[in-house]
Structures are given as structure tokens and as C-alpha cells.
N, C-alpha and C positions, 0 to 999 in steps of 0.2 A: 410796076404793079398798079392796076387800076383801082378806082375807089371801091367798086363792089367787092373785089377780092380782099381789100383791106378790111372791109366791114365784116365779111364772112370769117376772116381770120380772127378779128376781134371778138366776134360772137363765139367762135369755137374756144378761144382762150377763156372767156367768161364762163362758159359751160364747164370747162375743165377745172377752173378755180373753185366754182361753186360746188361742183361734185366732190372735189377734194376736201372742202370744208365740211361737207355732209359726212364724208367718210371719217374725218377726224372726230366729228361729234359722236358718231356711232361708236368708235373705238374708245373715246373718253367715257361714254356711258357704260360701256362694258367694263372698263378698268375700275370705275367708281361704283360698279354694281347698281346702276340706275336702270330700272325696268322701263323701257320705252313703251311696251305694250300697255302698261297701266296709265300712261299719259294720254292716250287717245280715247275719245268718247266710245262707249260700248254700244250705243244705239244710234240709229240713223238720224233721228231728230236732233240729237246733240251734235252730231257730226255736221249736219246741214247748217245748224245755227253757227257753229264755229267757222265753217267755210264762208258763210255769208258775212259774218263780222270781219273776217280777214279781207274779203274783197271790198267791203265797205271802207275799211281802214286804208286801202290803197288808192281810193278814188281822189282824195285831195292831191296826192303826189302825182298821179297821172294827169290831173287837170293842170297842175303847175308845169309839168313837163310839156304838155300840149301847147300851153301858152308860150313857153320858152322857144319851142321849135317853130311855131307859126307866127310869132309876133314881129311886127315891123317897128316896134318901139326902139329907138336908137340904143338904149342901154341893153336891152335883151339881144338886139342884133350884134352888139359888140361882144357881149358875153358868149354868144353862140360862135362867133368868129374865133375868139380866144380858145374856146374848147376845141374847135376844129383844128386850129393851129397846133395846140398841144398834143392832140391825138395823132395828127399826121396828115 
């Protein structure tokens, strides 16, 4: 199996796992009678603000990930090689 096939299989597995977690969360909300509709903003300004805050919160993690993937620093290169070895 080539590297690109392994990556797409890993991505598919991640989507299935995350989708399963979302389904479990919806079922748990139903069991505990938590109204999900009330948790979402009712107007577009609040929704846009919430989405912007969420995107802003992910920027530091994405920056660190980019540094990890593209760094030639020996410690980062060793960590990247260990992760690649563990994943397969």
C-alpha cells in the first residue's frame, strides 16, 4: 500500500471517528433533554462573532503544526520522524 493510500485511509478513519463522536453527543443531548437549538446564536452577527472567535482560537495550533511540519531543527525533525514511524 502506498503512502497516499495510507493517508486517505487515515483521513477516512478520522472522519468516521469524529462523526461518531458527534452522533454520540447528539444522542446524549437528547437523553439528558438538552436543547441544542437554544445553544446556537439566533442572529447572524452573533453567529459570525462566534465563528470568528473559533477560527482565531485555532490559529496558534495551526502555526505550531506548520512549524513542526516544515522545520529543519533537529528536535522537530526527530519528533516528525517518530510520529511518521508510529503512524506507519
